[in-house]
N, C-alpha and C positions, 0 to 999 in steps of 0.2 A: 333236537337241534342243540347247537352250542348254547344258545341263549336259554333254552329250557333247562339244560343241565345245571346252569348257575342259578336260575330262578327257583328250581326245585331242590337245589343243593344235593345233587345226585352223586354219590361216591362212585358208583359204577361208571357214570358218564365221565367223571374226572379221570378215572383209570384209563378209559378209552382214549381220551385226549393225550394223556401222558404216553401211552403206547404209540400214538401217531407221531408225537414229537420226537420220541427217542430219548434215552437218558442223558445224552450229552447236551442236547438243546434245552431239556428241562432243567438240568443243573445250571446252565448258563443263565437262564432267566431267573431262577431262584437267587443266584448271586447278584444279578443286575438289580434286583429289588432290595438288596442289602441284607439278606438273611445269611447267617453264619459269620457275620462280622459285626464288630461294635460300630454303632452309628456315630459315636463321638459326641454324645450329648454332654452338656456342661454340668455333669454331676459325677461324683465318684462311684466306683463299684459296679459299673455297667458290665453286663454279661454279653458275650457274643452269641448266646444261644447254642443250638446244637445242629450241625450239618456236617455229615461226613464228606470227605473229599471223594470225587467221582471214582477214583480207582478203588475205593473201599465199598462202593455200592454193590449190593447183591442183585440177583435177577428180580427180586421183589421190591427193591428200593424205589424205583420210579413210580410204580403203581401206589405204593404206600405213601410216599411223599405227596402225591397228587391230591390226596384228600386229608393231609395233615398228620399222618403217622410218620414215625421215623425222622422227625424233625422237631426241634424245640425253638420257639421264637419268643422274644420279649415283647411286652406291650408297646414299647417305643419303636421297635423294629416294625411291628404291625401297622401302627398309625403312620409311620414314615412311608412304608411301602404303599399303603392305601392312598395316601395323599399324592403319590406320584401319578396315580390314575386320575385323581381330581384335577391336577394342575397341568395336564397336557402331556404327561409322560416323563417328566423330569424327577429323578430322585434327589431330594434336597437334604442338605446337612441340617438336622433339627437343632433348635436352641430352646432354652426355657424362658427366654425373655427377648423382647425386641430392642430394648434400650436400657441403659443404666442411668438413673437420675440421682444426683447428690446435691442436697441443699437447693432444690428447685432447678438445678442446671443439668442438662444432658451431658454426661461425661463420656459415654460410649454408645455407639449405635451398632447393632448387630445386623450386618447386611446379608441378604440371602445368598447362599452358595450352592450351585448345582454340583452334585457328586457325579452323576452320569445320567444318560438317557436310558430309562428302563424299557420304554415302548415308544412307538411313534405317536405323534399327535392324532393321527387318524385312528389308530387302535385305541387310544385313550378315550376318544369320543364314542367309539363303538362300545367300549366297556361301560362308560357312563350310562348309555342307553339301556344296556342289559341290567345294570345295577339299579336303575330306576324301576325296571320291571320287577325286580326282586321285591321291592316295597309295594308296588302297585298290584301285583297279582301272584307273587311267589311266597317264599317262606317268611318274608319280612313285612307283611302287611300291618302288623301291630306297631311298626316304627313310623307309620305315616304321620306327618305333622300338618295340621290344618294351616293353609296359607303358604306352604312351602312344598317344593318338589324335592324329595329325598332320594339319594342314591346310596345303597348300602348292601350289606351281606351279613347273614346270620352265621353263627358258628356253634357247634356242639361237640366239644372235645372230651374224649375219655381221658381221665388222669392216669398217670403211671403209678402203679402200686409197687413199691420196692419190696414188700413182703412176698409177693407172688412173682415179682420180676416180670410183670406183664401189665397190660392195660386193665384198669379196674372195670368191673361190671356194674358198679353202682355209683361211682364218684365222677362227676363231670365238671368241666369248666365251660360255662355257657356264655356266649357273647353276641354282641351286635356292633358292627362298625359302619359308620356312614358319614356323609357330608351334605351340607346344605349351603345355599340352594344348589341343586344338582348341576345346573348348567352354568353357574357362576359361583363356584364354591368359595366360602369365606370361613367355614368352620368344619373341622372333622372331629368326631367324637368316637371313642372306643369304650363300650360298656362291657365289663366282665363280671359275671356272677360265679363265685367259687362255691361249688358243691350245693346247688339249689336242691331243694327237697320236693319230692313227689313229681313235679313237672320239671324237666331239665332241658327241653329244647330251647336253643338260643332265641328263636323267633317268639317263644312264649314268655320267657322270663327276662331277657335282656333288651329285646326290641321295645317293650313298653317304657323302660327306663329312658332309653334314647328319646322316645316320643315326648315324654314328660319333661326332659331336661333340655332338649335342643332349642326350643323357642326362647326360653329365658337366657340361655347361654349365648345365643346368637344376638339377642338384643343388647347384652352387656358387652360382647366382644366383637361379633362379626360386623355389625353395622358401622362400627367406628374403627375397624381395622385392628 
């Protein structure tokens, strides 16, 4: 099933979904979630990542991109895209602060700005339920937080090796991304472990970091907005 493909992080299943969508629709959704473009964060030096235009895709581009190859994304792009699922389908313009205070007075308030609608509210709710299952019974069980329901996804990416001009066979970027509480999100966290040793699956090395950090982060940030 579609849910099981995501729960078990199946590359083959992702490829089958991409083939059903077709490369044009897949490209449109990748763009809707903000990949391939700068998100406009309030910091210098932002990268747009890497996403070739549709006319430059090969026959293998769709299947490759479906599970994370042939595309490069930044952490801020990833957390922004994932937050669109959490908030009902809207891709937001991210900022590094909510307000600016000088000498005890608020001199600037950063208001939320919707960039576009990535998916419908109905689809976002379906995705939240699937992502909850990832943590409850899929690859992300080690991200479960006592007292909270977590929605999230594991990631295990082969790093590109410029010496061999291909993906490395031993260097990985392992990750877990999630939000809490799943049905009323207040906090989204992306954990990335660069080149973990011995064990490299995102569900084994990054998910526990999320589990250990989410409750304290939520108590400091989420409960008070």
